[in-house]
Backbone as numpy.savetxt, mean C-alpha at the origin, in Angstrom:
# Nx Ny Nz CAx CAy CAz Cx Cy Cz
19.16 32.72 16.37 18.21 31.67 16.63 17.31 31.42 15.42
16.84 32.53 14.79 15.99 32.39 13.62 16.74 31.68 12.49
18.02 32.01 12.35 18.83 31.37 11.31 18.95 29.88 11.57
19.18 29.49 12.80 19.29 28.08 13.17 17.98 27.35 12.89
16.86 27.92 13.28 15.56 27.29 13.04 15.29 27.17 11.55
15.67 28.19 10.79 15.48 28.15 9.33 16.31 27.04 8.71
17.55 26.87 9.19 18.41 25.82 8.67 17.85 24.44 9.01
17.34 24.27 10.22 16.74 22.99 10.63 15.54 22.68 9.76
14.70 23.69 9.51 13.52 23.49 8.68 13.93 23.11 7.25
14.96 23.76 6.73 15.42 23.46 5.37 15.94 22.02 5.26
16.70 21.58 6.25 17.22 20.21 6.25 16.07 19.21 6.34
15.10 19.48 7.20 13.94 18.59 7.32 13.18 18.50 6.01
13.01 19.63 5.33 12.32 19.65 4.04 13.10 18.85 3.00
14.42 18.99 2.98 15.23 18.23 2.02 15.12 16.74 2.29
15.17 16.33 3.55 15.08 14.91 3.87 13.72 14.36 3.51
12.66 15.12 3.77 11.31 14.69 3.41 11.18 14.57 1.90
11.70 15.54 1.16 11.65 15.49 -0.30 12.40 14.28 -0.84
13.55 13.99 -0.25 14.33 12.83 -0.68 13.57 11.54 -0.43
12.88 11.46 0.69 12.12 10.25 1.01 11.02 10.04 -0.02
10.30 11.10 -0.39 9.25 10.96 -1.39 9.84 10.64 -2.75
10.96 11.27 -3.10 11.59 11.01 -4.39 12.08 9.58 -4.48
12.49 9.01 -3.36 13.00 7.64 -3.35 11.87 6.62 -3.37
10.63 7.09 -3.40 9.50 6.16 -3.48 9.11 5.56 -2.14
9.37 6.26 -1.07 9.00 5.76 0.26 7.48 5.69 0.35
7.02 4.70 1.05 5.59 4.47 1.19 5.10 5.11 2.48
3.97 5.79 2.42 3.36 6.35 3.61 2.60 5.23 4.30
3.27 4.57 5.23 2.71 3.38 5.88 1.45 3.71 6.69
1.43 4.85 7.36 0.26 5.21 8.15 -0.96 5.43 7.24
-0.74 6.12 6.12 -1.85 6.37 5.18 -2.34 5.06 4.58
-1.42 4.16 4.23 -1.81 2.87 3.67 -2.63 2.05 4.64
-2.20 2.01 5.89 -2.92 1.24 6.90 -4.30 1.85 7.14
-4.38 3.16 7.20 -5.67 3.82 7.40 -6.62 3.52 6.23
-6.10 3.54 5.01 -6.93 3.21 3.85 -7.39 1.76 3.89
-6.52 0.87 4.31 -6.89 -0.55 4.39 -8.02 -0.75 5.38
-7.97 -0.06 6.49 -9.02 -0.18 7.49 -10.31 0.48 7.01
-10.18 1.66 6.43 -11.35 2.41 5.96 -12.04 1.71 4.79
-11.27 1.07 3.94 -11.81 0.46 2.72 -12.33 -0.96 2.93
-12.20 -1.50 4.12 -12.72 -2.83 4.42 -11.76 -3.97 4.13
-10.54 -3.67 3.75 -9.56 -4.72 3.43 -9.31 -5.65 4.61
-9.31 -5.06 5.81 -8.95 -5.83 6.99 -10.08 -6.76 7.43
-11.22 -6.69 6.78 -12.29 -7.63 7.05 -11.97 -9.02 6.50
-11.13 -9.07 5.47 -10.77 -10.34 4.84 -9.27 -10.65 4.91
-8.45 -9.64 5.21 -7.00 -9.83 5.23 -6.42 -9.41 6.57
-5.39 -10.12 6.99 -4.55 -9.72 8.12 -3.19 -9.40 7.53
-2.40 -8.66 8.26 -1.03 -8.40 7.80 -0.25 -9.71 7.84
-0.33 -10.41 8.96 0.37 -11.69 9.13 -0.65 -12.82 9.08
-0.52 -13.70 8.14 -1.37 -14.89 8.09 -2.68 -14.70 7.37
-3.24 -15.82 6.97 -4.47 -15.88 6.21 -5.67 -15.61 7.10
-6.66 -14.90 6.57 -7.95 -14.75 7.22 -8.94 -15.36 6.23
-9.64 -14.58 5.46 -10.43 -15.09 4.34 -9.52 -15.11 3.11
-8.81 -14.01 2.93 -7.83 -13.90 1.86 -6.43 -14.05 2.43
-5.43 -13.97 1.58 -4.05 -14.16 2.04 -3.58 -13.05 2.97
-2.59 -13.37 3.78 -1.94 -12.35 4.59 -1.22 -11.37 3.69
-1.20 -10.10 4.09 -0.60 -9.08 3.24 0.91 -9.25 3.10
1.56 -9.81 4.12 2.99 -10.09 3.98 3.22 -11.19 2.95
2.28 -12.13 2.84 2.40 -13.17 1.82 2.23 -12.58 0.42
1.32 -11.63 0.29 1.13 -10.96 -1.01 2.41 -10.22 -1.38
2.96 -9.47 -0.43 4.20 -8.72 -0.69 5.33 -9.65 -1.09
5.45 -10.79 -0.41 6.51 -11.75 -0.72 6.33 -12.34 -2.12
5.09 -12.64 -2.48 4.82 -13.24 -3.79 5.24 -12.32 -4.93
5.04 -11.02 -4.74 5.30 -10.07 -5.82 6.61 -9.30 -5.66
7.41 -9.65 -4.68 8.68 -8.97 -4.45 9.55 -9.05 -5.71
10.06 -7.91 -6.12 10.93 -7.86 -7.29 10.20 -7.79 -8.62
8.88 -7.92 -8.61 8.10 -7.85 -9.84 7.81 -6.38 -10.14
8.43 -5.85 -11.16 8.30 -4.43 -11.49 6.89 -4.04 -11.93
6.10 -5.00 -12.35 4.74 -4.72 -12.81 3.69 -5.03 -11.73
4.13 -5.43 -10.55 3.21 -5.85 -9.49 2.26 -4.73 -9.08
2.79 -3.54 -8.88 1.93 -2.44 -8.42 0.80 -2.18 -9.41
1.13 -2.02 -10.65 0.12 -1.76 -11.68 -0.90 -2.90 -11.77
-0.41 -4.12 -11.74 -1.27 -5.29 -11.84 -2.20 -5.40 -10.63
-1.65 -5.17 -9.43 -2.46 -5.29 -8.23 -3.47 -4.16 -8.10
-3.12 -2.96 -8.54 -4.10 -1.87 -8.53 -5.31 -2.28 -9.37
-5.07 -2.82 -10.56 -6.18 -3.26 -11.43 -6.95 -4.42 -10.79
-6.22 -5.37 -10.23 -6.88 -6.56 -9.67 -7.71 -6.22 -8.44
-7.18 -5.40 -7.56 -7.92 -5.04 -6.35 -9.13 -4.17 -6.71
-8.98 -3.33 -7.71 -10.09 -2.49 -8.15 -11.21 -3.33 -8.75
-10.84 -4.27 -9.63 -11.84 -5.08 -10.35 -12.26 -6.34 -9.61
-11.47 -6.78 -8.65 -11.74 -8.05 -7.96 -11.12 -9.19 -8.75
-11.20 -10.39 -8.22 -10.64 -11.53 -8.93 -10.68 -12.79 -8.10
-10.21 -13.86 -8.69 -10.16 -15.15 -7.98 -9.14 -16.05 -8.64
-8.82 -17.13 -7.93 -7.97 -18.16 -8.51 -6.52 -18.11 -8.12
-5.97 -16.95 -7.80 -4.55 -16.86 -7.47 -4.27 -17.40 -6.07
-5.17 -17.12 -5.12 -4.97 -17.48 -3.73 -5.98 -18.52 -3.25
-6.71 -19.11 -4.15 -7.70 -20.10 -3.76 -9.04 -19.81 -4.43
-10.04 -20.54 -4.00 -11.35 -20.49 -4.66 -12.21 -19.30 -4.23
-11.92 -18.69 -3.09 -12.76 -17.60 -2.61 -12.41 -16.32 -3.38
-13.39 -15.74 -4.08 -13.09 -14.55 -4.88 -12.97 -13.30 -4.02
-12.17 -12.36 -4.50 -12.09 -11.06 -3.87 -13.06 -10.14 -4.61
-13.97 -9.50 -3.88 -14.93 -8.63 -4.56 -14.24 -7.38 -5.10
-14.85 -6.74 -6.10 -14.27 -5.50 -6.63 -14.31 -4.37 -5.60
-13.39 -3.47 -5.73 -13.30 -2.32 -4.83 -13.28 -1.03 -5.65
-14.22 -0.91 -6.56 -14.26 0.21 -7.50 -14.54 1.55 -6.82
-15.06 1.56 -5.60 -15.37 2.81 -4.91 -14.11 3.50 -4.36
-13.00 2.78 -4.31 -11.75 3.37 -3.81 -11.16 4.23 -4.92
-10.83 5.48 -4.59 -10.27 6.41 -5.56 -8.95 5.85 -6.09
-8.64 6.10 -7.37 -7.39 5.58 -7.95 -6.13 5.96 -7.16
-6.03 7.19 -6.70 -4.84 7.60 -5.93 -4.77 6.84 -4.61
-5.92 6.64 -3.98 -5.96 5.87 -2.73 -5.61 4.41 -2.98
-6.08 3.88 -4.09 -5.78 2.48 -4.43 -4.28 2.29 -4.62
-3.64 3.26 -5.27 -2.19 3.17 -5.48 -1.47 3.19 -4.13
-1.88 4.08 -3.23 -1.27 4.14 -1.89 -1.49 2.83 -1.15
-2.69 2.30 -1.26 -3.04 1.05 -0.59 -2.18 -0.11 -1.10
-2.03 -0.23 -2.41 -1.23 -1.31 -2.98 0.25 -1.12 -2.64
0.73 0.10 -2.67 2.12 0.34 -2.27 2.34 -0.10 -0.82
1.36 0.17 0.03 1.45 -0.24 1.44 1.49 -1.77 1.55
0.65 -2.44 0.81 0.64 -3.91 0.83 2.00 -4.43 0.38
2.51 -3.91 -0.71 3.79 -4.39 -1.24 4.98 -4.06 -0.33
4.80 -3.10 0.56 5.88 -2.71 1.48 5.88 -3.55 2.76
4.94 -4.47 2.90 4.85 -5.28 4.12 6.04 -6.22 4.22
């Protein structure tokens, strides 16, 4: 029985490691960060609120290899003009690692 449980644990660990290596996004962590950081006050996943819907953001940058890096900088510093006249305020209080998780979550929508 112990051998079977050990084998199951090893397989689960390998699958988890493969998921992280493949660049899988932690969707629950991203959503929690979006709510905690105030993103959902201006954005919805589907459709425009004050800012664009997050699925629209993901669609706009789909296939753009530099999107993650660019959006991390833009969301951190704030900006305007891409989605209309209403500016997005800076989010400098969000830790860089959290910002990366947050942007990966947005791009995975």
